[in-house]
TIROVEX-85090 format. One record per residue (C-alpha): y, z, x. Coordinates in steps of 0.02 Angstrom, whole numbers, plus 50000, padded with zeros to 5 digits. Example, Ala and Ser with C-alpha at 12.3 -4.5 7.8 and 13.67 -1.06 7.14 Angstrom:
REM residues 2
<pt><y>49775</y><z>50390</z><x>50615</x></pt>
<pt><y>49947</y><z>50357</z><x>50684</x></pt>
END
This chain:
REM residues 353
<pt><y>54733</y><z>57190</z><x>54564</x></pt>
<pt><y>54796</y><z>57058</z><x>54687</x></pt>
<pt><y>54795</y><z>57093</z><x>54873</x></pt>
<pt><y>54968</y><z>57016</z><x>54901</x></pt>
<pt><y>55119</y><z>57004</z><x>54786</x></pt>
<pt><y>55256</y><z>56877</z><x>54824</x></pt>
<pt><y>55424</y><z>56870</z><x>54737</x></pt>
<pt><y>55470</y><z>56703</z><x>54661</x></pt>
<pt><y>55594</y><z>56600</z><x>54766</x></pt>
<pt><y>55578</y><z>56723</z><x>54910</x></pt>
<pt><y>55558</y><z>56658</z><x>55089</x></pt>
<pt><y>55371</y><z>56690</z><x>55077</x></pt>
<pt><y>55361</y><z>56590</z><x>54914</x></pt>
<pt><y>55459</y><z>56447</z><x>54990</x></pt>
<pt><y>55344</y><z>56449</z><x>55143</x></pt>
<pt><y>55191</y><z>56437</z><x>55031</x></pt>
<pt><y>55268</y><z>56288</z><x>54939</x></pt>
<pt><y>55313</y><z>56200</z><x>55101</x></pt>
<pt><y>55136</y><z>56228</z><x>55166</x></pt>
<pt><y>55065</y><z>56154</z><x>55006</x></pt>
<pt><y>55176</y><z>55999</z><x>55022</x></pt>
<pt><y>55125</y><z>55977</z><x>55204</x></pt>
<pt><y>54941</y><z>55986</z><x>55159</x></pt>
<pt><y>54965</y><z>55853</z><x>55024</x></pt>
<pt><y>55060</y><z>55739</z><x>55144</x></pt>
<pt><y>54925</y><z>55759</z><x>55277</x></pt>
<pt><y>54789</y><z>55717</z><x>55149</x></pt>
<pt><y>54884</y><z>55563</z><x>55088</x></pt>
<pt><y>54908</y><z>55499</z><x>55266</x></pt>
<pt><y>54730</y><z>55541</z><x>55319</x></pt>
<pt><y>54651</y><z>55427</z><x>55188</x></pt>
<pt><y>54715</y><z>55257</z><x>55251</x></pt>
<pt><y>54705</y><z>55304</z><x>55435</x></pt>
<pt><y>54535</y><z>55391</z><x>55448</x></pt>
<pt><y>54431</y><z>55331</z><x>55300</x></pt>
<pt><y>54327</y><z>55172</z><x>55289</x></pt>
<pt><y>54384</y><z>55025</z><x>55184</x></pt>
<pt><y>54259</y><z>55066</z><x>55047</x></pt>
<pt><y>54315</y><z>55246</z><x>55035</x></pt>
<pt><y>54499</y><z>55195</z><x>55032</x></pt>
<pt><y>54459</y><z>55079</z><x>54887</x></pt>
<pt><y>54371</y><z>55222</z><x>54797</x></pt>
<pt><y>54526</y><z>55331</z><x>54823</x></pt>
<pt><y>54634</y><z>55194</z><x>54747</x></pt>
<pt><y>54519</y><z>55191</z><x>54597</x></pt>
<pt><y>54537</y><z>55381</z><x>54585</x></pt>
<pt><y>54726</y><z>55364</z><x>54589</x></pt>
<pt><y>54719</y><z>55241</z><x>54443</x></pt>
<pt><y>54621</y><z>55372</z><x>54347</x></pt>
<pt><y>54753</y><z>55502</z><x>54394</x></pt>
<pt><y>54885</y><z>55395</z><x>54309</x></pt>
<pt><y>54782</y><z>55367</z><x>54150</x></pt>
<pt><y>54724</y><z>55549</z><x>54137</x></pt>
<pt><y>54901</y><z>55615</z><x>54167</x></pt>
<pt><y>54965</y><z>55504</z><x>54028</x></pt>
<pt><y>54826</y><z>55561</z><x>53911</x></pt>
<pt><y>54865</y><z>55741</z><x>53958</x></pt>
<pt><y>55038</y><z>55724</z><x>53881</x></pt>
<pt><y>54960</y><z>55683</z><x>53712</x></pt>
<pt><y>54807</y><z>55796</z><x>53710</x></pt>
<pt><y>54845</y><z>55935</z><x>53834</x></pt>
<pt><y>55027</y><z>55968</z><x>53792</x></pt>
<pt><y>55047</y><z>55902</z><x>53613</x></pt>
<pt><y>54875</y><z>55939</z><x>53544</x></pt>
<pt><y>54851</y><z>55765</z><x>53469</x></pt>
<pt><y>54675</y><z>55698</z><x>53491</x></pt>
<pt><y>54671</y><z>55520</z><x>53557</x></pt>
<pt><y>54516</y><z>55421</z><x>53604</x></pt>
<pt><y>54606</y><z>55255</z><x>53611</x></pt>
<pt><y>54695</y><z>55255</z><x>53778</x></pt>
<pt><y>54579</y><z>55122</z><x>53847</x></pt>
<pt><y>54675</y><z>55000</z><x>53735</x></pt>
<pt><y>54838</y><z>55045</z><x>53823</x></pt>
<pt><y>54750</y><z>55023</z><x>53990</x></pt>
<pt><y>54695</y><z>54852</z><x>53927</x></pt>
<pt><y>54871</y><z>54804</z><x>53875</x></pt>
<pt><y>54932</y><z>54832</z><x>54052</x></pt>
<pt><y>54783</y><z>54738</z><x>54122</x></pt>
<pt><y>54802</y><z>54586</z><x>54011</x></pt>
<pt><y>54992</y><z>54584</z><x>54025</x></pt>
<pt><y>54978</y><z>54569</z><x>54213</x></pt>
<pt><y>54832</y><z>54449</z><x>54203</x></pt>
<pt><y>54913</y><z>54329</z><x>54080</x></pt>
<pt><y>55090</y><z>54332</z><x>54149</x></pt>
<pt><y>55037</y><z>54313</z><x>54332</x></pt>
<pt><y>54900</y><z>54182</z><x>54311</x></pt>
<pt><y>54972</y><z>54078</z><x>54169</x></pt>
<pt><y>55160</y><z>54096</z><x>54184</x></pt>
<pt><y>55186</y><z>54133</z><x>54369</x></pt>
<pt><y>55269</y><z>54303</z><x>54348</x></pt>
<pt><y>55273</y><z>54428</z><x>54490</x></pt>
<pt><y>55158</y><z>54578</z><x>54479</x></pt>
<pt><y>55304</y><z>54700</z><x>54469</x></pt>
<pt><y>55388</y><z>54614</z><x>54322</x></pt>
<pt><y>55221</y><z>54594</z><x>54232</x></pt>
<pt><y>55190</y><z>54780</z><x>54254</x></pt>
<pt><y>55359</y><z>54823</z><x>54179</x></pt>
<pt><y>55330</y><z>54705</z><x>54032</x></pt>
<pt><y>55156</y><z>54779</z><x>54005</x></pt>
<pt><y>55228</y><z>54955</z><x>54003</x></pt>
<pt><y>55360</y><z>54906</z><x>53874</x></pt>
<pt><y>55229</y><z>54819</z><x>53767</x></pt>
<pt><y>55114</y><z>54970</z><x>53778</x></pt>
<pt><y>55258</y><z>55086</z><x>53731</x></pt>
<pt><y>55288</y><z>54987</z><x>53571</x></pt>
<pt><y>55102</y><z>54981</z><x>53532</x></pt>
<pt><y>55084</y><z>55167</z><x>53567</x></pt>
<pt><y>55232</y><z>55202</z><x>53452</x></pt>
<pt><y>55144</y><z>55107</z><x>53313</x></pt>
<pt><y>54977</y><z>55193</z><x>53343</x></pt>
<pt><y>55066</y><z>55361</z><x>53333</x></pt>
<pt><y>55128</y><z>55329</z><x>53156</x></pt>
<pt><y>54965</y><z>55392</z><x>53076</x></pt>
<pt><y>54988</y><z>55553</z><x>53176</x></pt>
<pt><y>55138</y><z>55591</z><x>53065</x></pt>
<pt><y>55022</y><z>55619</z><x>52917</x></pt>
<pt><y>54849</y><z>55652</z><x>52987</x></pt>
<pt><y>54784</y><z>55754</z><x>53132</x></pt>
<pt><y>54626</y><z>55823</z><x>53209</x></pt>
<pt><y>54466</y><z>55725</z><x>53186</x></pt>
<pt><y>54550</y><z>55600</z><x>53070</x></pt>
<pt><y>54677</y><z>55551</z><x>53203</x></pt>
<pt><y>54535</y><z>55541</z><x>53329</x></pt>
<pt><y>54446</y><z>55416</z><x>53216</x></pt>
<pt><y>54603</y><z>55308</z><x>53204</x></pt>
<pt><y>54624</y><z>55302</z><x>53393</x></pt>
<pt><y>54436</y><z>55273</z><x>53411</x></pt>
<pt><y>54455</y><z>55119</z><x>53301</x></pt>
<pt><y>54595</y><z>55057</z><x>53415</x></pt>
<pt><y>54485</y><z>55077</z><x>53569</x></pt>
<pt><y>54341</y><z>54982</z><x>53489</x></pt>
<pt><y>54452</y><z>54846</z><x>53415</x></pt>
<pt><y>54549</y><z>54802</z><x>53573</x></pt>
<pt><y>54409</y><z>54720</z><x>53676</x></pt>
<pt><y>54349</y><z>54631</z><x>53519</x></pt>
<pt><y>54522</y><z>54557</z><x>53492</x></pt>
<pt><y>54531</y><z>54500</z><x>53673</x></pt>
<pt><y>54371</y><z>54400</z><x>53643</x></pt>
<pt><y>54430</y><z>54330</z><x>53476</x></pt>
<pt><y>54415</y><z>54138</z><x>53480</x></pt>
<pt><y>54590</y><z>54116</z><x>53408</x></pt>
<pt><y>54662</y><z>54209</z><x>53559</x></pt>
<pt><y>54555</y><z>54120</z><x>53687</x></pt>
<pt><y>54701</y><z>54008</z><x>53736</x></pt>
<pt><y>54787</y><z>54164</z><x>53802</x></pt>
<pt><y>54648</y><z>54283</z><x>53857</x></pt>
<pt><y>54509</y><z>54158</z><x>53903</x></pt>
<pt><y>54394</y><z>54251</z><x>53783</x></pt>
<pt><y>54240</y><z>54334</z><x>53853</x></pt>
<pt><y>54261</y><z>54245</z><x>54021</x></pt>
<pt><y>54420</y><z>54342</z><x>54057</x></pt>
<pt><y>54555</y><z>54296</z><x>54181</x></pt>
<pt><y>54533</y><z>54280</z><x>54368</x></pt>
<pt><y>54642</y><z>54236</z><x>54517</x></pt>
<pt><y>54771</y><z>54373</z><x>54483</x></pt>
<pt><y>54780</y><z>54444</z><x>54659</x></pt>
<pt><y>54933</y><z>54435</z><x>54769</x></pt>
<pt><y>54927</y><z>54270</z><x>54864</x></pt>
<pt><y>55028</y><z>54345</z><x>55006</x></pt>
<pt><y>55053</y><z>54531</z><x>55020</x></pt>
<pt><y>55230</y><z>54588</z><x>55059</x></pt>
<pt><y>55271</y><z>54647</z><x>55234</x></pt>
<pt><y>55309</y><z>54833</z><x>55230</x></pt>
<pt><y>55405</y><z>54922</z><x>55370</x></pt>
<pt><y>55272</y><z>55055</z><x>55401</x></pt>
<pt><y>55121</y><z>54940</z><x>55376</x></pt>
<pt><y>55175</y><z>54777</z><x>55455</x></pt>
<pt><y>55104</y><z>54609</z><x>55402</x></pt>
<pt><y>54951</y><z>54624</z><x>55291</x></pt>
<pt><y>54821</y><z>54485</z><x>55289</x></pt>
<pt><y>54642</y><z>54546</z><x>55304</x></pt>
<pt><y>54530</y><z>54634</z><x>55179</x></pt>
<pt><y>54558</y><z>54803</z><x>55261</x></pt>
<pt><y>54747</y><z>54781</z><x>55258</x></pt>
<pt><y>54741</y><z>54727</z><x>55076</x></pt>
<pt><y>54645</y><z>54885</z><x>55032</x></pt>
<pt><y>54774</y><z>54993</z><x>55123</x></pt>
<pt><y>54916</y><z>54904</z><x>55033</x></pt>
<pt><y>54845</y><z>54941</z><x>54861</x></pt>
<pt><y>54815</y><z>55121</z><x>54911</x></pt>
<pt><y>55002</y><z>55142</z><x>54946</x></pt>
<pt><y>55040</y><z>55042</z><x>54789</x></pt>
<pt><y>54936</y><z>55169</z><x>54691</x></pt>
<pt><y>55019</y><z>55317</z><x>54778</x></pt>
<pt><y>55190</y><z>55250</z><x>54724</x></pt>
<pt><y>55133</y><z>55235</z><x>54542</x></pt>
<pt><y>55054</y><z>55409</z><x>54545</x></pt>
<pt><y>55218</y><z>55483</z><x>54608</x></pt>
<pt><y>55314</y><z>55396</z><x>54468</x></pt>
<pt><y>55187</y><z>55456</z><x>54339</x></pt>
<pt><y>55187</y><z>55636</z><x>54400</x></pt>
<pt><y>55378</y><z>55642</z><x>54406</x></pt>
<pt><y>55391</y><z>55572</z><x>54229</x></pt>
<pt><y>55260</y><z>55692</z><x>54161</x></pt>
<pt><y>55336</y><z>55842</z><x>54251</x></pt>
<pt><y>55510</y><z>55793</z><x>54192</x></pt>
<pt><y>55451</y><z>55786</z><x>54012</x></pt>
<pt><y>55352</y><z>55948</z><x>54021</x></pt>
<pt><y>55495</y><z>56046</z><x>54101</x></pt>
<pt><y>55624</y><z>55977</z><x>53979</x></pt>
<pt><y>55670</y><z>56027</z><x>53802</x></pt>
<pt><y>55551</y><z>55892</z><x>53740</x></pt>
<pt><y>55409</y><z>55975</z><x>53837</x></pt>
<pt><y>55442</y><z>56140</z><x>53750</x></pt>
<pt><y>55439</y><z>56045</z><x>53584</x></pt>
<pt><y>55270</y><z>55968</z><x>53629</x></pt>
<pt><y>55195</y><z>56138</z><x>53666</x></pt>
<pt><y>55269</y><z>56209</z><x>53506</x></pt>
<pt><y>55186</y><z>56068</z><x>53406</x></pt>
<pt><y>55020</y><z>56101</z><x>53491</x></pt>
<pt><y>55025</y><z>56289</z><x>53460</x></pt>
<pt><y>55097</y><z>56290</z><x>53283</x></pt>
<pt><y>55156</y><z>56128</z><x>53204</x></pt>
<pt><y>55232</y><z>56210</z><x>53050</x></pt>
<pt><y>55321</y><z>56340</z><x>53155</x></pt>
<pt><y>55389</y><z>56203</z><x>53270</x></pt>
<pt><y>55460</y><z>56109</z><x>53122</x></pt>
<pt><y>55541</y><z>56267</z><x>53054</x></pt>
<pt><y>55621</y><z>56295</z><x>53225</x></pt>
<pt><y>55702</y><z>56123</z><x>53215</x></pt>
<pt><y>55580</y><z>56011</z><x>53309</x></pt>
<pt><y>55583</y><z>55834</z><x>53242</x></pt>
<pt><y>55396</y><z>55803</z><x>53226</x></pt>
<pt><y>55408</y><z>55616</z><x>53191</x></pt>
<pt><y>55520</y><z>55578</z><x>53339</x></pt>
<pt><y>55428</y><z>55691</z><x>53461</x></pt>
<pt><y>55253</y><z>55629</z><x>53418</x></pt>
<pt><y>55296</y><z>55445</z><x>53421</x></pt>
<pt><y>55396</y><z>55457</z><x>53582</x></pt>
<pt><y>55260</y><z>55553</z><x>53676</x></pt>
<pt><y>55129</y><z>55429</z><x>53617</x></pt>
<pt><y>55239</y><z>55284</z><x>53673</x></pt>
<pt><y>55274</y><z>55359</z><x>53845</x></pt>
<pt><y>55089</y><z>55402</z><x>53867</x></pt>
<pt><y>55039</y><z>55224</z><x>53822</x></pt>
<pt><y>55166</y><z>55150</z><x>53943</x></pt>
<pt><y>55105</y><z>55258</z><x>54087</x></pt>
<pt><y>54923</y><z>55215</z><x>54049</x></pt>
<pt><y>54966</y><z>55030</z><x>54056</x></pt>
<pt><y>55026</y><z>55055</z><x>54236</x></pt>
<pt><y>54848</y><z>55104</z><x>54283</x></pt>
<pt><y>54784</y><z>54945</z><x>54200</x></pt>
<pt><y>54909</y><z>54835</z><x>54293</x></pt>
<pt><y>54862</y><z>54921</z><x>54457</x></pt>
<pt><y>54676</y><z>54893</z><x>54430</x></pt>
<pt><y>54700</y><z>54708</z><x>54392</x></pt>
<pt><y>54813</y><z>54681</z><x>54542</x></pt>
<pt><y>54681</y><z>54766</z><x>54651</x></pt>
<pt><y>54528</y><z>54673</z><x>54586</x></pt>
<pt><y>54610</y><z>54508</z><x>54536</x></pt>
<pt><y>54505</y><z>54498</z><x>54377</x></pt>
<pt><y>54518</y><z>54561</z><x>54199</x></pt>
<pt><y>54386</y><z>54545</z><x>54062</x></pt>
<pt><y>54374</y><z>54623</z><x>53890</x></pt>
<pt><y>54215</y><z>54717</z><x>53941</x></pt>
<pt><y>54283</y><z>54770</z><x>54110</x></pt>
<pt><y>54291</y><z>54947</z><x>54177</x></pt>
<pt><y>54404</y><z>55064</z><x>54078</x></pt>
<pt><y>54450</y><z>54932</z><x>53947</x></pt>
<pt><y>54313</y><z>54984</z><x>53825</x></pt>
<pt><y>54282</y><z>55148</z><x>53735</x></pt>
<pt><y>54194</y><z>55211</z><x>53892</x></pt>
<pt><y>54363</y><z>55203</z><x>53980</x></pt>
<pt><y>54442</y><z>55320</z><x>53852</x></pt>
<pt><y>54299</y><z>55442</z><x>53876</x></pt>
<pt><y>54318</y><z>55435</z><x>54066</x></pt>
<pt><y>54504</y><z>55473</z><x>54052</x></pt>
<pt><y>54464</y><z>55620</z><x>53938</x></pt>
<pt><y>54328</y><z>55685</z><x>54056</x></pt>
<pt><y>54445</y><z>55674</z><x>54206</x></pt>
<pt><y>54579</y><z>55770</z><x>54113</x></pt>
<pt><y>54459</y><z>55907</z><x>54055</x></pt>
<pt><y>54371</y><z>55924</z><x>54223</x></pt>
<pt><y>54535</y><z>55945</z><x>54315</x></pt>
<pt><y>54620</y><z>56054</z><x>54185</x></pt>
<pt><y>54715</y><z>56005</z><x>54028</x></pt>
<pt><y>54898</y><z>56051</z><x>54003</x></pt>
<pt><y>54931</y><z>56056</z><x>54190</x></pt>
<pt><y>55017</y><z>55930</z><x>54302</x></pt>
<pt><y>54894</y><z>55953</z><x>54446</x></pt>
<pt><y>54736</y><z>55953</z><x>54338</x></pt>
<pt><y>54717</y><z>55764</z><x>54315</x></pt>
<pt><y>54739</y><z>55738</z><x>54503</x></pt>
<pt><y>54599</y><z>55858</z><x>54545</x></pt>
<pt><y>54492</y><z>55794</z><x>54401</x></pt>
<pt><y>54504</y><z>55613</z><x>54459</x></pt>
<pt><y>54458</y><z>55657</z><x>54639</x></pt>
<pt><y>54310</y><z>55763</z><x>54583</x></pt>
<pt><y>54249</y><z>55632</z><x>54458</x></pt>
<pt><y>54255</y><z>55486</z><x>54582</x></pt>
<pt><y>54177</y><z>55589</z><x>54722</x></pt>
<pt><y>54032</y><z>55650</z><x>54614</x></pt>
<pt><y>54005</y><z>55477</z><x>54540</x></pt>
<pt><y>54005</y><z>55390</z><x>54710</x></pt>
<pt><y>53897</y><z>55523</z><x>54793</x></pt>
<pt><y>53764</y><z>55525</z><x>54657</x></pt>
<pt><y>53754</y><z>55335</z><x>54650</x></pt>
<pt><y>53743</y><z>55318</z><x>54839</x></pt>
<pt><y>53615</y><z>55456</z><x>54857</x></pt>
<pt><y>53505</y><z>55390</z><x>54718</x></pt>
<pt><y>53514</y><z>55212</z><x>54785</x></pt>
<pt><y>53465</y><z>55264</z><x>54961</x></pt>
<pt><y>53332</y><z>55385</z><x>54901</x></pt>
<pt><y>53391</y><z>55513</z><x>55028</x></pt>
<pt><y>53432</y><z>55696</z><x>55007</x></pt>
<pt><y>53397</y><z>55812</z><x>54862</x></pt>
<pt><y>53464</y><z>55693</z><x>54730</x></pt>
<pt><y>53360</y><z>55549</z><x>54796</x></pt>
<pt><y>53204</y><z>55658</z><x>54797</x></pt>
<pt><y>53233</y><z>55729</z><x>54622</x></pt>
<pt><y>53266</y><z>55560</z><x>54541</x></pt>
<pt><y>53146</y><z>55453</z><x>54642</x></pt>
<pt><y>53051</y><z>55419</z><x>54481</x></pt>
<pt><y>53203</y><z>55343</z><x>54394</x></pt>
<pt><y>53229</y><z>55154</z><x>54392</x></pt>
<pt><y>53414</y><z>55176</z><x>54351</x></pt>
<pt><y>53552</y><z>55275</z><x>54434</x></pt>
<pt><y>53553</y><z>55459</z><x>54382</x></pt>
<pt><y>53741</y><z>55471</z><x>54407</x></pt>
<pt><y>53778</y><z>55480</z><x>54221</x></pt>
<pt><y>53646</y><z>55615</z><x>54194</x></pt>
<pt><y>53712</y><z>55720</z><x>54338</x></pt>
<pt><y>53893</y><z>55700</z><x>54280</x></pt>
<pt><y>53845</y><z>55753</z><x>54104</x></pt>
<pt><y>53751</y><z>55908</z><x>54163</x></pt>
<pt><y>53892</y><z>55952</z><x>54284</x></pt>
<pt><y>54019</y><z>55938</z><x>54143</x></pt>
<pt><y>53918</y><z>56054</z><x>54030</x></pt>
<pt><y>53901</y><z>56183</z><x>54170</x></pt>
<pt><y>54086</y><z>56169</z><x>54211</x></pt>
<pt><y>54135</y><z>56205</z><x>54031</x></pt>
<pt><y>54039</y><z>56369</z><x>54040</x></pt>
<pt><y>54100</y><z>56419</z><x>54212</x></pt>
<pt><y>54278</y><z>56352</z><x>54202</x></pt>
<pt><y>54329</y><z>56305</z><x>54024</x></pt>
<pt><y>54507</y><z>56275</z><x>54086</x></pt>
<pt><y>54450</y><z>56153</z><x>54220</x></pt>
<pt><y>54434</y><z>56156</z><x>54409</x></pt>
<pt><y>54620</y><z>56188</z><x>54433</x></pt>
<pt><y>54615</y><z>56332</z><x>54311</x></pt>
<pt><y>54465</y><z>56406</z><x>54403</x></pt>
<pt><y>54550</y><z>56392</z><x>54572</x></pt>
<pt><y>54711</y><z>56466</z><x>54504</x></pt>
<pt><y>54617</y><z>56611</z><x>54425</x></pt>
<pt><y>54526</y><z>56650</z><x>54588</x></pt>
<pt><y>54686</y><z>56632</z><x>54689</x></pt>
<pt><y>54774</y><z>56761</z><x>54580</x></pt>
<pt><y>54649</y><z>56889</z><x>54638</x></pt>
<pt><y>54719</y><z>56867</z><x>54813</x></pt>
<pt><y>54901</y><z>56818</z><x>54787</x></pt>
<pt><y>55016</y><z>56844</z><x>54637</x></pt>
<pt><y>55189</y><z>56765</z><x>54627</x></pt>
<pt><y>55312</y><z>56861</z><x>54517</x></pt>
END
């Protein structure tokens, strides 16, 4: 029994929503004004994971289709920006749009097997895509375009644009702040697109497919159109994260972060940790994942604190071990993710009806 009950759309409910928005705005503004350059860069990395995990959430969380190949879509965005900016002189914005369109088409094609197979068999198909992509980028016959295993460098903005609220940006610190706001803009676009889809008729069709595919088809849901479209949109959004990462680092290689199978697993972990089938889940999951990863690596490297003392014997960073154990524990304590756990605890205090 909850302590407080609030009617939906009542003044109290509106006040709670306004308070939530204010807290988010304060947090967003606090990062570039109070944090160090290194921490701002880590937050930008977390925001890229928010984009990729939110896109994956559309396919797995809402539609119930298992995909382990989203690192390939991340790679498409990365290489589209890398090739078009460094070799053909395109602007980063146009290269990002082209990469999203290319990823949409590729995602549409990858989704075709989902029309006939599902479950573990679909997972194996997408797994093959994730493994094949970095190999193709290193293929000697494509080296004229991708530079093979060496990758592409020199992709950064030569001169950052002057923004009204940031002024002229030149130094390393200013560049870091610029890409933070760049990432915030892309996260907002991604969240709005995902929320728009989930709240629409198509979103109800996705959930119907996830819960009962045969029943959804009987009710008039076009399975072929819905599955291919959601895969295409998810791929396009994931490519935005790839373009962002390349613009931030200025380098793309086939074995780079999030372009290999490990990237697909990271996106999946972020989504599960935060809470699948929720809009807020991937945001919380990315922040938790990056914080835990950075903290464990820093603590183990310095040898300080409990983590440094426990893993003093290890010659390698224990971050992966700690993340794995934490994930196992989380699945027992909060199988619906951190957001689901917080929501469940909050309902013991406040219920909105």
